[in-house]
N, C-alpha and C positions, 0 to 999 in steps of 0.2 A: 504494500500500500504506500503510495506517495502522495502526501498532502502538501498543499502550498499555503502561503500566507493569504492568498486569495480565498482558499477554502475556509480558512479560519475566519476571515472577514464575513463570508457567507453564513457560517455557523452562528457568529455573534449577532448578525442581523436577524437570522431566523429565531434566535432565542429572544431577542427584543420584540419581535412580532408576537411570539407566544405569550410573553408577559403583558403585552398590550391588549390581549383578548379580554374584552369587558365581560364576557360570559363566564370567565374563569373565576371561581369563588371558592371559599372554604378550603377544604383539604386539597383539592386540585390546584388551587392557587399556591398554597403552601408548598406543595410538591414542586411546582414549577419554579418558585423562588429558590428552593433548595438546589434544584438542577442548575439554575442560572448562576448561583454562587460557585458551584463546582466547575461549570464551564468557564467562568471568569477566572478562577484560580488556575486552571490548566492553561488558559489563553495567556495569562500574565507570565507564566513560566516559559511558554513557547516564545513569547516576544522578548523576554529577558535573555533567553538562550540565543535568539537570532541577533540581538544587539551585541552580545559577547563574541559571537562568531564574526560579525562584521568588524568589530574593533580589532580582533586578532588578525583578520585578513589585512586591515589597514596597516597594522604594525609590521606584518610580514612583508608587505609590499614596499614599505619604507625602510626596511632594515639595512639595505645597502646604501642608502643615501646619507651623506655627511650632514645634510640639512635637517635630519629627523630630530624633532623635539620630543623628548621623553616626558610623558605626563608626570606631574608632581608626585602622584601617589606611587609611581614606580621608581622614583629616584631613590638611591640608597644613601 
């Protein structure tokens, strides 16, 4: 299975549509809210991982450049 950030975006908007259903009440609404929290938690981790991969790629691309500025948090 190969998912993309576009797929994640579609899942998030689908979840938003389900939460917007005005006919959803009581236990069904509570279940959907719980599901939304779980989806949000997983989505946040996917986005954080993507940001980390992108930052690592940037550092790898710049490693041979004498002009590279090391972020303060990485300076020794």
